[in-house]
C-alpha positions in Angstrom: 20.5 -101.5 47.3 18.0 -101.2 50.1 19.2 -97.6 50.8 18.8 -96.7 47.1 15.2 -98.2 47.1 14.4 -96.3 50.3 15.6 -93.0 49.0 13.6 -93.4 45.8 10.5 -94.2 47.8 11.1 -91.0 49.8 11.5 -89.0 46.6 8.4 -90.5 45.1 6.3 -89.7 48.3 7.7 -86.2 48.4 6.7 -85.6 44.7 3.3 -87.1 45.3 2.8 -84.8 48.3 3.9 -81.8 46.3 1.6 -82.8 43.4 -1.4 -83.3 45.9 -0.7 -79.9 47.5 -0.3 -78.3 44.1 -3.6 -79.7 43.0 -5.4 -78.4 46.1 -3.7 -75.0 45.8 -4.8 -74.8 42.2 -8.4 -75.7 43.0 -8.4 -73.0 45.7 -6.6 -70.6 43.4 -3.7 -70.0 45.7 -1.0 -69.7 43.0 -0.4 -66.8 40.7 -1.4 -69.0 37.8 -3.8 -71.9 38.5 -3.8 -73.8 35.2 -5.2 -77.3 34.6 -2.5 -79.6 33.1 -2.8 -80.1 29.4 -3.7 -83.8 29.7 -6.9 -82.8 31.5 -8.0 -80.1 29.1 -10.9 -80.3 26.7 -9.8 -80.7 23.1 -11.6 -77.5 22.2 -9.0 -75.5 24.3 -5.4 -74.7 23.6 -2.7 -73.6 26.1 -2.7 -69.9 27.0 0.9 -69.6 25.6 -0.4 -71.0 22.2 -3.6 -68.9 22.2 -1.5 -65.7 22.2 1.1 -64.9 19.6 3.1 -62.1 17.9 3.0 -62.8 14.1 1.1 -59.7 12.8 2.5 -56.2 12.1 0.9 -54.9 15.3 2.6 -57.6 17.4 0.5 -59.2 20.2 -2.6 -60.9 19.0 -4.5 -64.3 19.2 -4.7 -67.4 17.1 -8.0 -67.8 15.1 -11.0 -69.7 16.3 -9.6 -71.1 19.6 -10.4 -71.1 23.3 -8.1 -71.0 26.3 -8.3 -71.0 30.1 -6.7 -68.3 32.2 -6.8 -68.4 36.0 -4.9 -67.0 38.9 -5.4 -66.5 42.6 -8.2 -64.0 42.2 -9.8 -64.9 38.8 -10.7 -67.6 36.4 -11.8 -66.9 32.9 -12.2 -68.5 29.4 -11.1 -66.5 26.4 -12.3 -67.3 22.8 -11.1 -65.8 19.6 -13.0 -65.5 16.3 -12.0 -66.1 12.7 -9.6 -63.1 12.5 -8.1 -63.6 16.0 -10.2 -61.0 17.8 -11.4 -61.8 21.3 -15.0 -61.5 20.2 -17.9 -63.4 18.5 -17.6 -64.0 14.8 -17.5 -61.0 12.4 -18.7 -63.0 9.4 -22.3 -62.0 9.7 -21.7 -58.4 10.7 -24.0 -56.1 8.8 -22.2 -53.8 6.3 -24.4 -50.8 7.3 -21.8 -48.5 8.9 -23.5 -48.7 12.4 -20.7 -50.8 13.9 -18.2 -49.4 16.5 -14.5 -50.3 16.5 -12.9 -50.8 19.9 -9.2 -50.2 20.4 -7.2 -50.7 23.6 -5.0 -53.0 25.6 -5.6 -55.8 28.1 -8.2 -53.8 30.0 -10.4 -53.7 26.9 -9.6 -57.2 25.7 -11.2 -58.3 28.9 -8.1 -59.7 30.6 -9.2 -61.8 33.7 -12.9 -61.8 33.0 -15.3 -63.9 31.0 -16.8 -62.5 27.7 -20.1 -61.4 29.3 -18.2 -59.4 31.8 -16.1 -57.4 29.3 -16.6 -53.7 28.6 -17.1 -54.7 25.0 -20.0 -56.9 25.7 -21.7 -54.3 28.0 -21.2 -51.5 25.4 -22.8 -53.6 22.7 -25.6 -54.7 24.9 -26.6 -51.2 26.0 -25.9 -49.3 22.7 -27.7 -51.9 20.6 -25.0 -51.9 17.9 -22.2 -54.2 17.0 -19.0 -53.4 18.9 -15.9 -55.0 17.3 -13.1 -55.7 19.8 -9.7 -55.1 18.3 -8.0 -54.8 21.7 -5.2 -57.0 22.9 -3.2 -57.8 26.0 0.5 -58.3 26.2 2.0 -54.8 26.3 -0.3 -53.3 23.6 0.2 -49.6 23.2 -0.8 -46.6 21.0 1.5 -47.5 18.1 -0.2 -50.9 18.0 -3.7 -49.3 18.2 -2.8 -47.3 15.1 -1.4 -50.2 13.2 -4.2 -52.6 13.9 -6.8 -50.0 13.0 -5.1 -49.1 9.7 -4.2 -52.6 8.7 -7.3 -54.5 9.9 -10.1 -52.8 11.8 -10.9 -50.1 9.3 -11.7 -52.7 6.8 -15.0 -53.3 8.7 -17.7 -50.7 8.1 -18.2 -48.6 11.2 -19.5 -45.2 12.4 -17.3 -44.6 15.3 -14.0 -45.7 17.0 -13.6 -45.9 20.8 -10.0 -45.7 22.0 -9.4 -46.7 25.6 -6.2 -45.0 26.7 -4.3 -46.4 29.7 -1.7 -43.9 31.0 -0.3 -46.5 33.4 1.6 -48.2 30.5 0.6 -46.5 27.2 3.5 -44.1 27.6 6.0 -46.9 27.9 4.7 -49.9 26.0 6.1 -48.7 22.6 9.1 -46.8 24.0 12.0 -49.3 23.3 14.3 -48.2 26.0 11.6 -48.3 28.7 10.3 -51.6 27.5 13.5 -53.6 27.4 15.2 -52.1 30.4 13.5 -54.4 32.9 12.9 -57.4 30.6 14.6 -60.8 30.5 16.5 -61.5 27.2 13.7 -63.6 25.7 11.3 -60.6 26.0 13.6 -58.3 24.1 13.3 -60.6 21.0 9.5 -60.3 20.8 8.1 -59.2 17.5 6.5 -55.9 18.3 6.6 -52.3 17.0 8.1 -49.3 18.8 8.4 -45.6 17.9 11.4 -43.5 17.0 11.6 -39.7 17.1 12.7 -38.3 13.7 12.0 -34.6 14.3 10.1 -32.4 16.7 6.5 -33.8 17.1 7.1 -36.4 14.4 7.7 -40.1 15.0 8.1 -43.3 12.9 7.6 -46.9 13.6 10.4 -49.4 13.8 11.0 -53.1 14.7 14.3 -53.8 16.5 16.9 -56.1 15.0 16.3 -58.5 17.9 12.6 -58.8 17.1 12.9 -62.3 15.7 10.4 -64.2 17.7 7.2 -64.2 15.7 5.8 -66.8 17.9 3.8 -67.5 21.2 4.6 -66.1 24.6 7.3 -67.5 26.9 5.8 -65.4 29.7 3.0 -68.0 29.8 5.1 -70.9 28.8 8.4 -71.0 30.8 8.8 -74.6 29.8 9.3 -73.9 26.1 12.4 -75.6 24.6 12.8 -77.5 27.9 11.6 -81.1 27.6 11.4 -81.8 31.3 9.3 -78.7 32.0 7.1 -79.5 29.0 6.5 -83.0 30.5 5.6 -81.5 33.9 3.4 -78.9 32.3 1.5 -81.4 30.4 0.8 -83.9 33.2 1.2 -82.3 36.6 -0.3 -79.5 38.7 3.1 -79.1 40.2 3.9 -76.9 37.2 1.7 -74.2 38.7 4.1 -74.0 41.7 7.1 -73.7 39.4 5.4 -71.2 37.1 4.4 -69.0 40.1 8.0 -69.0 41.4 9.2 -67.9 37.9 6.6 -65.2 37.6 7.3 -63.8 41.0 11.0 -63.7 40.2 10.3 -61.3 37.3 7.6 -59.3 39.1 5.4 -59.4 36.1 2.2 -58.6 37.9 3.5 -56.4 40.7 3.3 -53.1 38.8 -0.2 -52.4 40.1 -1.2 -55.2 42.5 -4.0 -53.7 44.5 -3.2 -54.9 47.9 -1.3 -52.3 49.9 -1.4 -49.5 47.3 -3.7 -47.3 49.3 -1.7 -47.5 52.5 1.6 -47.2 50.7 0.6 -44.1 48.9 -1.0 -42.4 51.9 2.3 -43.2 53.8 4.4 -41.4 51.1 5.6 -44.6 49.4 6.0 -44.2 45.7 3.6 -46.0 43.3 3.9 -45.0 39.6 0.9 -43.1 38.3 0.6 -42.8 34.5 -1.7 -39.8 35.0 1.2 -38.0 36.7 3.8 -38.9 34.0 6.5 -36.3 33.8 8.4 -37.4 30.7 7.2 -35.0 28.0 8.7 -37.0 25.1 6.8 -40.2 26.1 3.6 -38.2 26.4 4.2 -36.6 23.0 4.8 -39.9 21.3 1.7 -41.5 22.7 -0.5 -38.6 21.7 1.1 -38.5 18.2 -0.2 -42.0 17.4 -3.6 -41.2 18.9 -3.8 -38.3 16.5 -2.7 -40.6 13.6 -5.7 -42.8 14.4 -7.9 -39.7 14.4 -6.6 -38.7 11.0 -7.4 -42.2 9.6 -10.9 -42.1 11.1 -11.6 -38.5 10.1 -11.0 -39.1 6.4 -14.4 -40.9 6.3 -16.0 -38.4 8.8 -16.4 -41.0 11.5 -16.6 -40.2 15.2 -13.7 -40.9 17.7 -14.2 -41.3 21.4 -11.1 -41.3 23.6 -11.5 -42.8 27.1 -8.6 -42.5 29.6 -8.5 -45.3 32.2 -7.1 -44.8 35.8 -5.8 -47.7 37.8 -5.7 -47.7 41.6 -2.4 -45.9 41.8 -3.8 -43.1 39.7 -6.9 -42.8 42.0 -4.9 -42.6 45.2 -2.2 -40.4 43.8 -4.8 -38.0 42.5 -6.1 -37.5 46.1 -2.6 -36.3 47.0 -1.9 -34.4 43.8 -4.7 -33.5 41.4 -2.5 -31.5 39.0 -2.5 -34.1 36.3 -4.9 -32.0 34.1 -1.9 -29.7 33.5 0.1 -32.4 31.8 0.8 -32.4 28.1 -1.2 -35.6 27.4 -4.3 -34.5 29.2 -4.3 -31.0 27.6 -3.8 -32.5 24.2 -6.7 -34.9 24.5 -8.8 -32.0 25.9 -7.9 -29.8 22.9 -8.9 -32.6 20.5 -12.3 -32.7 22.2 -14.2 -30.7 19.6 -17.7 -32.1 20.4 -18.2 -32.7 16.7 -16.1 -35.7 15.7 -13.7 -36.2 18.6 -14.8 -36.7 22.2 -12.8 -37.2 25.4 -13.9 -39.0 28.5 -11.7 -39.1 31.6 -12.8 -41.9 33.9 -10.9 -40.4 36.8 -13.4 -37.6 36.9 -16.2 -40.0 37.8 -16.7 -41.2 41.3 -15.5 -44.7 42.0 -17.9 -44.7 45.0 -16.0 -45.2 48.3 -14.3 -48.5 47.6 -12.4 -48.3 44.3 -10.6 -51.6 45.2 -13.6 -53.6 44.2 -13.3 -52.4 40.6 -9.8 -54.0 40.2 -8.6 -57.6 40.6 -6.6 -57.6 43.8 -3.9 -60.0 42.5 -3.1 -58.2 39.2 -4.9 -54.8 38.9 -7.1 -55.4 35.8 -10.8 -54.5 35.9 -13.1 -56.9 37.7 -16.6 -57.5 36.1 -17.7 -54.5 38.2 -14.9 -52.3 36.8 -15.8 -53.2 33.3 -19.5 -52.4 33.9 -18.5 -49.1 35.5 -16.5 -48.0 32.5 -19.2 -49.2 30.0 -22.0 -47.4 31.9 -20.1 -44.1 31.7 -19.3 -44.4 28.0 -22.9 -45.4 27.2 -24.3 -42.5 29.2 -21.9 -40.1 27.5 -22.7 -41.3 24.0 -26.4 -41.0 24.6 -26.2 -37.6 26.2 -24.1 -36.2 23.4 -26.2 -37.9 20.7 -23.0 -39.2 19.2 -24.6 -42.2 17.4 -27.3 -40.5 15.4 
């Protein structure tokens, strides 16, 4: 009996020690995810896994009128959605005067890892002096989804122009079914999200796989789902951050462009994927096809389209070794669309990232820092003003 009591005391002390260390590690942002347990959250906030869902035709989106925390070892941010689920202020009082700008893109444009006032959306709106409506979303959002969300939702709002931020790093693969599911755990393969299927040369259709049955929130942020023990730990203990970090590391979710070591690896001939250097012509054709579909929708009403390609660190350093990306199908296609009347193309890789591009990206996950968002917004604003696009 004494031995049993002694062992239980040891286990309790061990758990309390782990909880204390997990609390300290969370406060100093040492884990991959540094979340406050649900019990300590304000009632105005929901869990990150609840804030994101996949219930709409375009897949990844956000619940309406909610806030959430998101933090990791190099960032801490609050996200807020409006009455239609966009990460933006309310659209209710948006003037119906055709001066608005629609913003399409993925996590970079949603403002992943930064607060609202540090997003490219906020800075564009502040400097252009017009309403910029953010229809971008994180969670593997690609060109097929840009097209669907524009056609089904965004175009309902009066606007004079559409800005499409194109991320070669994953926009060639996010809606390619084989590429997407090849490295995913089984739960990810059941996500409700659209993909493309080639039906003839230079023609594609949208499909949803039979396994796409999970019109729900994201297990990636909620590994405790359907596990009562993990749900209990997640709700009450900082120790969950340690367990979550171990799980995330296992699946290498953020390792695709973690900034630490990229420069030295590339300069020492170690391979880091660069979307700008993509060689698969079919993936390039499919991505460009859906960008052209957006342009067709926009052009019916004689509105302007601005396409902005985004480099990540791997693209910047790979370009120093091989600057032939401008010969690639995707680049030439966007360049040919650039008619200087209704369609404009901006390649952010052509602009200097000063001498330290690392400070434009979060070191722990590769998304834009506040400085990176400002850099992109400044270039787009200057381009729009120079070309007198918004007359």
